[in-house]
Structure formats: C-alpha cells, structure tokens
C-alpha positions as CSV (number, residue, x, y, z in Angstrom):
1,M,0.0,0.0,0.0
2,F,2.9,2.4,0.8
3,D,5.3,1.2,-1.8
4,A,4.4,4.0,-4.3
5,L,5.0,6.8,-1.8
6,D,8.2,8.8,-1.7
7,P,10.4,7.8,1.4
8,V,12.0,11.2,1.5
9,L,8.6,13.0,1.7
10,L,7.5,10.5,4.3
11,A,10.6,11.1,6.4
12,R,10.2,14.8,6.1
13,A,6.5,14.5,7.1
14,Q,7.4,12.4,10.2
15,F,10.0,14.9,11.4
16,A,7.7,17.8,10.7
17,F,4.9,16.1,12.7
18,T,7.0,15.4,15.7
19,V,8.7,18.8,15.7
20,A,5.3,20.6,15.4
21,F,4.1,18.7,18.5
22,H,7.4,19.2,20.3
23,F,7.7,22.9,19.5
24,I,4.6,24.0,21.4
25,F,6.0,22.7,24.7
26,P,9.4,24.5,24.7
27,A,7.8,27.7,23.4
28,L,5.7,27.7,26.6
29,S,8.2,26.3,29.1
30,I,10.8,28.9,28.1
31,G,8.4,31.7,28.8
32,L,6.7,30.1,31.8
33,A,10.1,29.5,33.5
34,S,10.9,33.2,33.3
35,Y,7.4,34.2,34.3
36,L,7.6,32.0,37.4
37,A,11.0,33.5,38.3
38,V,9.4,37.0,38.1
39,L,6.4,35.9,40.1
40,N,8.5,34.4,42.8
41,G,10.8,37.4,43.0
42,L,7.7,39.7,43.3
43,W,6.3,37.5,46.1
44,L,9.6,37.7,48.0
45,W,9.9,41.4,47.5
46,T,6.4,42.5,48.3
47,R,5.0,39.5,50.3
48,D,1.8,40.1,48.3
49,R,0.2,36.6,48.4
50,S,-1.5,37.1,45.0
51,Y,1.9,36.6,43.4
52,L,2.4,33.4,45.4
53,A,-1.1,32.2,44.3
54,L,-0.1,32.8,40.6
55,F,3.2,31.0,41.2
56,Q,1.4,28.0,42.6
57,F,-1.1,28.0,39.8
58,W,1.4,28.3,36.9
59,I,4.0,26.0,38.3
60,R,1.7,23.0,37.9
61,I,1.1,23.8,34.3
62,F,4.9,24.4,33.8
63,A,5.8,21.0,35.2
64,L,3.4,19.3,32.8
65,V,4.5,21.3,29.8
66,F,8.2,20.8,30.7
67,A,7.7,17.0,31.0
68,M,5.9,16.7,27.7
69,G,8.6,18.8,26.0
70,V,11.3,16.5,27.3
71,V,9.5,13.3,26.2
72,S,8.5,14.7,22.8
73,G,12.1,15.9,22.2
74,I,13.6,12.5,22.8
75,T,11.8,10.8,19.9
76,M,13.1,13.5,17.5
77,S,16.7,12.6,18.3
78,Y,16.1,9.0,17.4
79,Q,15.0,10.0,13.9
80,F,18.4,11.3,13.1
81,G,19.5,7.6,13.2
82,T,16.5,6.0,11.7
83,N,15.4,8.3,8.9
84,W,18.4,10.7,8.5
85,S,21.5,8.6,9.0
86,V,23.3,10.0,6.0
87,F,22.8,13.5,7.4
88,S,23.9,12.4,10.8
89,D,27.1,10.8,9.4
90,R,27.9,13.9,7.2
91,A,27.1,16.6,9.7
92,G,27.6,14.7,12.9
93,P,31.1,16.2,13.7
94,V,29.5,19.6,13.8
95,I,26.0,19.2,15.2
96,G,26.9,16.3,17.6
97,P,29.1,18.3,20.0
98,L,26.6,21.2,19.9
99,M,23.7,19.0,20.9
100,A,25.9,17.3,23.6
101,Y,26.7,20.8,25.0
102,E,23.0,21.4,25.3
103,V,22.6,18.3,27.4
104,L,25.7,18.9,29.5
105,T,25.0,22.6,30.3
106,A,21.3,23.5,29.8
107,F,19.5,20.2,30.5
108,F,21.6,19.4,33.5
109,L,21.1,22.9,34.9
110,E,17.3,22.6,34.4
111,A,17.2,19.1,35.9
112,G,19.4,20.0,38.8
113,F,17.3,22.8,40.0
114,L,13.8,21.7,38.8
115,G,13.1,19.6,41.8
116,I,14.0,22.5,44.2
117,M,11.8,24.8,42.2
118,L,8.9,22.5,42.3
119,F,9.1,21.1,45.9
120,G,11.8,22.9,47.8
121,R,10.2,26.2,49.0
122,E,9.6,24.9,52.5
123,R,12.8,22.8,52.6
124,V,15.6,25.1,51.4
125,G,14.4,28.6,52.2
126,D,13.5,31.5,50.1
127,R,16.9,32.5,48.8
128,L,17.9,29.1,47.5
129,H,14.4,28.5,46.1
130,M,14.6,31.8,44.2
131,L,18.1,30.8,42.9
132,A,16.5,27.5,41.7
133,C,13.7,29.4,39.9
134,A,16.3,31.7,38.2
135,M,18.5,28.8,37.2
136,V,15.6,26.9,35.6
137,A,14.7,30.1,33.6
138,V,18.4,30.4,32.5
139,G,18.5,26.8,31.6
140,T,15.5,26.8,29.4
141,A,16.9,29.8,27.5
142,L,20.4,28.2,27.3
143,S,18.8,25.0,25.9
144,A,17.2,27.0,23.2
145,T,20.5,28.8,22.5
146,W,22.3,25.5,21.7
147,I,19.5,24.1,19.6
148,L,19.2,27.3,17.6
149,A,23.0,27.3,17.1
150,V,22.6,23.9,15.4
151,N,19.6,25.0,13.3
152,S,21.3,28.3,12.3
153,W,24.4,26.5,11.2
154,M,22.3,24.3,9.0
155,Q,20.7,27.5,7.6
156,T,23.9,29.5,7.2
157,P,26.8,27.1,7.6
158,A,30.2,28.6,8.6
159,G,33.5,27.6,10.2
160,Y,33.7,24.1,8.6
161,E,35.6,22.2,6.0
162,V,34.5,19.2,3.9
163,A,36.6,16.1,4.3
164,A,37.4,13.7,1.4
165,N,34.6,11.3,2.7
166,G,32.1,14.2,2.5
167,Q,31.9,14.9,6.3
168,F,31.6,18.4,7.6
169,L,34.6,18.9,9.9
170,P,34.7,21.8,12.4
171,R,37.5,24.3,11.7
172,D,36.4,27.3,13.9
173,W,33.8,26.6,16.7
174,L,33.1,30.3,17.3
175,A,32.3,30.7,13.6
176,I,30.1,27.6,13.7
177,I,28.1,28.8,16.8
178,F,28.0,32.4,15.9
179,N,27.1,31.8,12.3
180,P,25.6,34.7,10.3
181,S,21.9,33.9,11.1
182,F,22.3,32.8,14.7
183,P,22.0,36.1,16.6
184,Y,18.8,37.1,14.7
185,R,17.3,33.6,15.0
186,L,18.0,33.4,18.7
187,A,16.5,36.8,19.4
188,H,13.5,36.1,17.2
189,T,12.8,32.7,18.7
190,L,13.3,33.6,22.4
191,T,11.1,36.7,22.0
192,A,8.5,34.6,20.3
193,A,8.5,32.2,23.3
194,Y,8.1,35.0,25.8
195,L,5.3,36.5,23.7
196,T,3.6,33.1,23.3
197,T,3.5,32.7,27.1
198,A,2.3,36.2,27.6
199,F,-0.7,35.7,25.3
200,M,-1.5,32.3,26.9
201,V,-1.4,33.8,30.4
202,G,-3.5,36.8,29.2
203,G,-6.0,34.5,27.5
204,V,-6.5,32.5,30.7
205,A,-6.9,35.6,32.8
206,A,-9.3,37.1,30.3
207,W,-11.4,34.0,30.3
208,H,-11.7,34.2,34.1
209,L,-12.5,37.9,33.9
210,L,-15.3,37.1,31.5
211,R,-16.6,34.4,33.9
212,G,-17.1,37.1,36.6
213,H,-13.8,36.8,38.5
214,G,-13.0,40.4,38.1
215,H,-12.7,40.9,41.8
216,S,-9.9,38.3,42.1
217,A,-6.6,40.1,42.6
218,P,-4.5,37.2,41.1
219,V,-6.6,37.2,38.0
220,R,-6.4,40.9,37.6
221,R,-2.7,40.9,38.1
222,M,-2.2,38.1,35.7
223,F,-4.2,39.9,33.0
224,S,-2.3,43.2,33.6
225,M,1.1,41.6,33.5
226,A,0.4,39.7,30.3
227,L,-0.9,42.8,28.5
228,W,2.1,44.9,29.6
229,M,4.2,42.2,28.0
230,A,2.1,42.2,24.9
231,A,2.3,46.0,24.6
232,I,6.1,46.1,25.0
233,V,7.3,42.8,23.4
234,A,5.0,42.5,20.4
235,P,6.2,45.7,18.7
236,L,9.8,44.7,19.6
237,Q,9.2,41.3,17.9
238,V,8.1,43.1,14.7
239,F,11.4,45.0,14.7
240,I,13.5,41.9,15.4
241,G,11.6,40.0,12.7
242,D,12.4,42.7,10.2
243,L,16.1,42.4,11.0
244,H,15.9,38.6,10.7
245,G,14.2,39.0,7.3
246,L,17.0,41.3,6.0
247,N,19.6,38.8,7.2
248,T,17.6,36.0,5.4
249,L,17.6,38.1,2.2
250,E,21.4,38.4,2.4
251,H,22.1,34.7,3.0
252,Q,19.0,32.8,1.8
253,P,17.5,35.0,-0.9
254,V,15.5,32.2,-2.5
255,K,13.6,31.7,0.8
256,V,12.6,35.4,0.7
257,M,11.5,35.1,-2.9
258,A,9.1,32.3,-1.8
259,M,8.0,34.2,1.3
260,E,7.1,37.3,-0.9
261,G,5.6,35.2,-3.8
262,H,8.0,36.8,-6.3
263,Y,7.9,34.4,-9.2
264,R,9.5,37.0,-11.4
265,S,12.1,39.7,-11.0
266,Y,11.3,43.3,-10.5
267,P,14.0,45.7,-11.9
268,D,12.4,48.9,-10.7
269,G,10.7,48.1,-7.4
270,A,8.9,45.0,-6.2
271,P,5.3,45.0,-4.8
272,L,4.3,43.6,-1.4
273,I,1.8,40.9,-2.3
274,L,-0.6,40.6,0.6
275,L,-2.9,37.9,-0.8
276,G,-3.6,36.0,-4.0
277,L,-3.9,32.6,-5.6
278,L,-0.4,31.1,-6.3
279,D,0.1,29.3,-9.6
280,S,3.5,27.8,-9.5
281,A,3.0,26.1,-12.9
282,A,2.4,29.5,-14.5
283,G,4.9,31.3,-12.3
284,E,2.5,34.0,-11.1
285,V,0.1,35.1,-8.3
286,R,-3.4,35.4,-9.7
287,Y,-5.8,38.0,-8.4
288,A,-3.0,39.4,-6.3
289,L,-3.8,42.1,-3.7
290,E,-0.6,44.0,-3.6
291,I,0.9,47.4,-2.6
292,P,3.3,48.6,-5.4
293,K,7.0,48.8,-4.5
294,L,6.5,48.3,-0.8
295,S,8.5,45.0,-0.8
296,S,11.5,46.9,-2.1
297,L,11.1,49.6,0.5
298,I,10.9,47.0,3.3
299,L,13.7,44.8,2.1
300,K,16.0,47.3,0.5
301,H,14.8,50.6,2.1
302,D,14.4,52.0,-1.5
303,L,11.1,52.1,-3.4
304,D,12.8,51.6,-6.7
305,A,15.4,48.9,-5.6
306,P,15.4,45.9,-7.9
307,L,14.6,42.5,-6.5
308,A,15.3,39.2,-8.1
309,G,12.6,36.6,-8.4
310,L,12.3,32.8,-8.7
311,D,12.7,33.1,-12.5
312,T,16.5,33.4,-11.7
313,V,16.6,30.2,-9.8
314,P,16.6,26.6,-11.3
315,P,13.3,24.8,-10.5
316,Q,15.1,22.0,-8.6
317,E,16.5,24.6,-6.1
318,Q,13.2,26.3,-5.4
319,P,11.3,25.5,-2.2
320,P,7.5,24.8,-2.2
321,V,6.4,28.3,-2.7
322,G,2.8,27.9,-1.6
323,V,3.6,26.5,1.8
324,V,6.2,29.1,2.5
325,F,4.1,32.0,1.2
326,W,1.0,31.2,3.4
327,A,3.0,30.1,6.5
328,F,4.8,33.4,6.4
329,R,1.5,35.4,6.2
330,I,0.0,33.5,9.1
331,M,3.0,34.3,11.2
332,V,3.1,38.0,10.3
333,G,-0.7,38.4,10.5
334,L,-0.8,36.9,14.0
335,G,2.2,39.0,15.0
336,L,0.4,42.2,13.9
337,A,-2.8,41.1,15.7
338,M,-0.8,40.6,18.9
339,A,0.8,44.0,18.5
340,G,-2.6,45.5,17.9
341,L,-4.0,43.9,21.1
342,G,-1.1,45.3,23.1
343,L,-1.9,48.8,21.8
344,W,-5.6,48.3,22.5
345,S,-4.7,47.4,26.1
346,L,-2.7,50.6,26.5
347,W,-5.8,52.6,25.5
348,A,-8.0,50.6,27.8
349,R,-5.5,51.1,30.6
350,Y,-5.3,54.8,30.0
351,R,-9.1,55.1,30.2
352,G,-9.2,53.0,33.4
353,R,-11.2,50.2,31.8
354,L,-8.7,47.4,31.5
355,Y,-10.8,45.1,33.6
356,E,-14.2,46.3,32.3
357,D,-13.6,46.2,28.5
358,R,-15.3,43.0,27.6
359,W,-14.4,43.1,23.9
360,L,-10.7,43.5,24.9
361,Q,-11.1,40.4,27.1
362,R,-12.8,38.4,24.3
363,A,-10.0,39.4,21.9
364,A,-7.4,38.3,24.5
365,V,-9.2,34.9,24.8
366,A,-9.3,34.5,21.0
367,L,-5.6,35.3,20.7
368,G,-4.6,33.1,23.7
369,P,-3.2,30.3,21.5
370,S,-2.0,32.7,18.7
371,G,1.6,32.6,19.8
372,L,1.7,28.8,19.5
373,V,0.2,29.0,16.0
374,A,2.7,31.8,15.1
375,V,5.8,29.9,16.2
376,I,4.7,26.8,14.3
377,A,4.0,28.9,11.2
378,G,7.4,30.6,11.6
379,W,9.1,27.2,11.9
380,V,7.4,26.0,8.7
381,T,8.5,29.2,6.9
382,T,12.1,28.7,8.1
383,E,12.4,25.0,7.4
384,V,10.3,24.5,4.3
385,G,11.9,27.7,2.9
386,R,15.3,26.1,3.2
387,Q,14.4,23.3,0.9
388,P,15.8,21.4,-1.0
389,W,18.7,21.6,1.5
390,T,19.4,20.2,4.9
391,V,22.7,22.0,5.1
392,Y,22.0,25.1,3.0
393,G,24.0,25.1,-0.3
394,E,26.0,22.0,0.7
395,L,23.8,18.9,1.4
396,T,20.4,18.3,-0.1
397,T,17.4,16.7,1.7
398,A,17.2,13.9,-0.8
399,A,20.9,13.0,-0.2
400,S,20.4,13.1,3.6
401,V,17.8,10.5,4.1
402,S,18.5,6.9,5.3
403,P,18.3,4.0,2.8
404,I,15.0,2.9,4.2
405,A,11.8,1.8,2.3
406,A,8.7,3.9,2.2
407,P,6.5,1.3,4.0
408,A,8.7,1.3,7.1
409,V,8.7,5.2,7.3
410,A,4.9,5.3,6.7
411,T,4.2,2.7,9.4
412,S,6.3,4.5,12.0
413,L,4.6,7.8,11.0
414,L,1.2,6.3,11.7
415,I,2.3,4.9,15.0
416,F,3.7,8.3,16.0
417,A,0.4,10.0,15.0
418,V,-1.7,7.6,17.1
419,V,0.6,7.7,20.2
420,Y,1.2,11.4,20.1
421,F,-2.5,12.3,19.8
422,L,-3.4,9.9,22.7
423,V,-0.5,10.7,25.1
424,F,0.0,14.4,24.4
425,G,-3.6,15.0,23.7
426,A,-4.4,13.7,27.2
427,G,-1.6,15.9,28.6
428,I,-2.9,19.0,26.8
429,F,-6.4,18.3,28.0
430,Y,-5.3,18.1,31.6
431,V,-3.4,21.4,31.2
432,L,-6.5,23.0,29.9
433,R,-8.5,21.7,32.9
434,L,-5.9,23.3,35.2
435,M,-6.2,26.6,33.4
436,V,-10.0,26.5,33.7
437,Q,-9.7,26.1,37.5
438,G,-7.9,29.4,37.9
439,P,-5.4,30.6,40.5
440,D,-7.9,31.0,43.3
441,A,-9.0,27.4,43.1
442,V,-5.5,25.9,42.6
443,G,-3.6,28.1,45.0
444,G,-6.5,28.6,47.4
445,P,-7.2,32.0,49.1
446,P,-4.7,32.8,51.7
447,T,-5.9,32.6,55.3
448,A,-2.8,34.1,57.0
449,G,0.2,36.2,56.2
450,P,0.6,39.8,55.0
451,L,-0.8,40.9,51.7
452,R,0.9,44.2,50.7
453,T,-0.4,46.1,47.8
454,A,0.7,49.5,46.6
455,G,-1.2,52.4,48.2
456,T,-3.6,50.2,50.4
457,V,-3.8,48.9,53.9
458,P,-2.6,45.2,54.1
459,A,-5.5,42.8,53.7
460,V,-5.9,39.1,54.2
461,Q,-8.2,37.8,51.4
462,F,-7.8,38.3,47.7
463,Q,-11.3,39.6,47.4
464,E,-10.5,42.3,49.9
465,T,-7.5,43.4,47.8
466,A,-9.6,43.8,44.7
467,S,-12.4,45.6,46.5
468,T,-10.0,48.3,47.8
469,G,-8.7,48.8,44.2
470,A,-5.2,47.6,45.1
471,A,-3.4,46.2,42.2
472,S,0.3,46.8,41.8
473,W,1.6,46.1,38.3
474,T,-1.8,47.2,36.8
C-alpha cells in the first residue's frame, strides 16, 4: 500500500509532525520559567500573596509542559539515526558536539534545579528557592540557544571544511556557533517564546474575567502583567523579525522570494503581495492584492530597488512556494494582531477600563493560542523555505535520508500519530483543565500572612485586595 510513496517525503513528514508537536512545549516552558521566576521574585519582594497564588497556579502547568517537552524531544533525536542517517554521518562532527553541550549545560542545569523549584520552597528557604527558579529560567533559554545554534548552522553554515569522505569537519567553533543567522534567529525565537507565554497567560486571565472573576486580585494581576508584556514585546518582535528578514535576504534570498511570492524579478521596485492565488506552474500570483513597490522599501529601504525573483533560480533549487508563502503570512498576520491587542490594552488602561472592557477580554481569549500558531508557522517558513537543502547550499534533503523503504517510514509515522494524539492529547487536555480552575481554586485563598499592595492597607483575602482597588503592576 505504501510502496508507491516517496520515502523522502514521508521522512520529512514524520520529522515535521514530531517537531510541530514538540515545538509548542518548549515555546511555553521557556516563557513560563521566566514568568515563574518573576512571580517568585515579586512575592519575596512584596509579600503580596496574590503573586504566590499565581506562582502555585502556573508551576503545575509548567511542570506538565516541561515534562511533555522532554518526552517529545527524545523521539526526535532517534529520527536522526532511523530516517536521516546520512545527514547524521555527514554533519555529525559539527552538530553532535553542539547537541551534547545542550545536554551537559542547559539540560543538567534545568534538571538539577527543577526539583528544588517544584518542591523545595519549605525545605531550602526563600533564597535558594529563588536561585533555583532563576537557574531553571536560565537553563531553558540556554537550551534553546544551543539548539538554535545547530539549526542556524544548517541554515547559514560557517566555520567548517569538507573532508574527502564528505563529512563536515569543524574548523572554527566560534564561527560555527555564531554563524551569520544565529543572533537574529536566537532573538526572534526567544522573544516569540516569551510572547507566546504572555498571550497564553493573558488569554487564561481574560477567560476568568469574562466568567465574573473580576474581583480576584491574582486574575487581575495576571491579566495586567500579560498585557504589559504584549504591549512592549509584540512591537519589539516586529522589529526583530524585520532584522531577521533582512539577514535572510542576504544569506538565503531564495527563501525570501518564496515568502514574498515573487515568481518574477522586478527591476524597478517589487510590490508587497498581501494575498492571492499562487500558480507555480504558470509562475504567477493570480488575483493578487498588492501594494506597489512596498516590498523593495521593506527589504532594500528603497522604493525603486530591484529584487530578483524565482525566475532566476533553477526549479530544482526552489522551495515549495505555496507552503512558505502562506505560513509566512499566518506568522506575520498573528504578530500584527498581537501588537494591535497590546496597543488596545494601553488605550483601555489609559481610560481605566482594563478590567471592564469585555471586547478586549474576548479578543485576548481569542488570541490566547495565537503565539503557538505563530511559532509553528514561523518554523514552517524557516524549514520549508530552506528546501531542497538540509545544510544550505551543501547537502540536499534527498541526499540526507536513510536508505529505508517507504512502508517502514509510513508505518512509523502512523504509530507516531496515534501515540502522540493519545498521550500528548491527554496531557494538553489536563493542562486546559488546570487553566480552567484558575489561581484562586488551585492556589487557594490565603488565610494568613501579610498581603501588601501599593497604596492600600494590608489585607488578608484576595477579594479584599480587589475591592480596595489595590493592584500593583496594573
């Protein structure tokens, strides 16, 4: 039944499926680790128990997300040996040590302090517990740094030489790690993770506000902190994304051609194609909705700057244009929507209606998962846009695959699909149930201890804090 299928396409589909599932967990765990460190620091600084309730609420979700991220990541590494053995043999001298460094530094750092972060508050004291929270946050970011160094090297390889047997041998480790696209990819991805977490947190808070929990101090603080993050980081992400795009134009121009839908060259200024029906066979975008010369202005900062198109690239070196074109628009569209929500929140905050604006809260709920969709769309843009290469310009995808028959790859892909949807589907369902409970139900209202809020008399219950209008960080 599977004999007629392409084993290369099946291997790519299997890796894409497992990465898409895996990617959503690190995108949340990176941001949640930093958010928990901030919450714990604010609790120790202010002794405001609403911060402690938020910490207790989100750390349960973080633990589940972190565990699912570890498990889903392990299966990906096995595929390097099963489906991509030629790539592993050729690129192993470069990527192998980098991935080992990720385990020896970041993963061990996370694992060493995670138990203290989860269970050690009453056992080790406030200072060591705060150190553990900070180290887990650093570890998650460091883990992403090493993985992105690997991916960036595959996108813009540097610091290597090719041996007689075809292996990529390291010549300059600093050039390998800090390759031309690494700084932009690192900044763009980490910022995306923090923004993803902010919108997830804001969406959960908005859902509880819409359910009538507007007098809960933890819910109000959660909503306010998330929207501050959205208002500040979303525009920053647009700026970083622009820099990353310019770097991509310099080192991977064919990818940008596909992102822009430029089938032909434009000698006197290229339009920005917003939407249209792509016809790769005819080499054009039908019924295109476009803004004249804006693409040249964005990419070259000159309205009349010429831009080359896919007509200058051999067909066998072109990526699947439709996938890249639409994935890029999903990512950019959601990014602009997130920036718009951040600006909307500033206006509502200025009017003193942050917790009363029901349409703002509905929009926050709708955009709650937008960060997850955007990071997956961004990953699709990056990886599919690199085709037909695994190591850009050096090693093709077709030459990287293992000598394995299509039925074997198809069978393992089906097994992955069934197991992933069952196991991780159950995990995601449980995470959503925890989110529905809210910080008051999970953390429980405090019955003792000081509750300091800016400009108010210390209170005991969360409801009292909200009723006096006390809400620092709002």
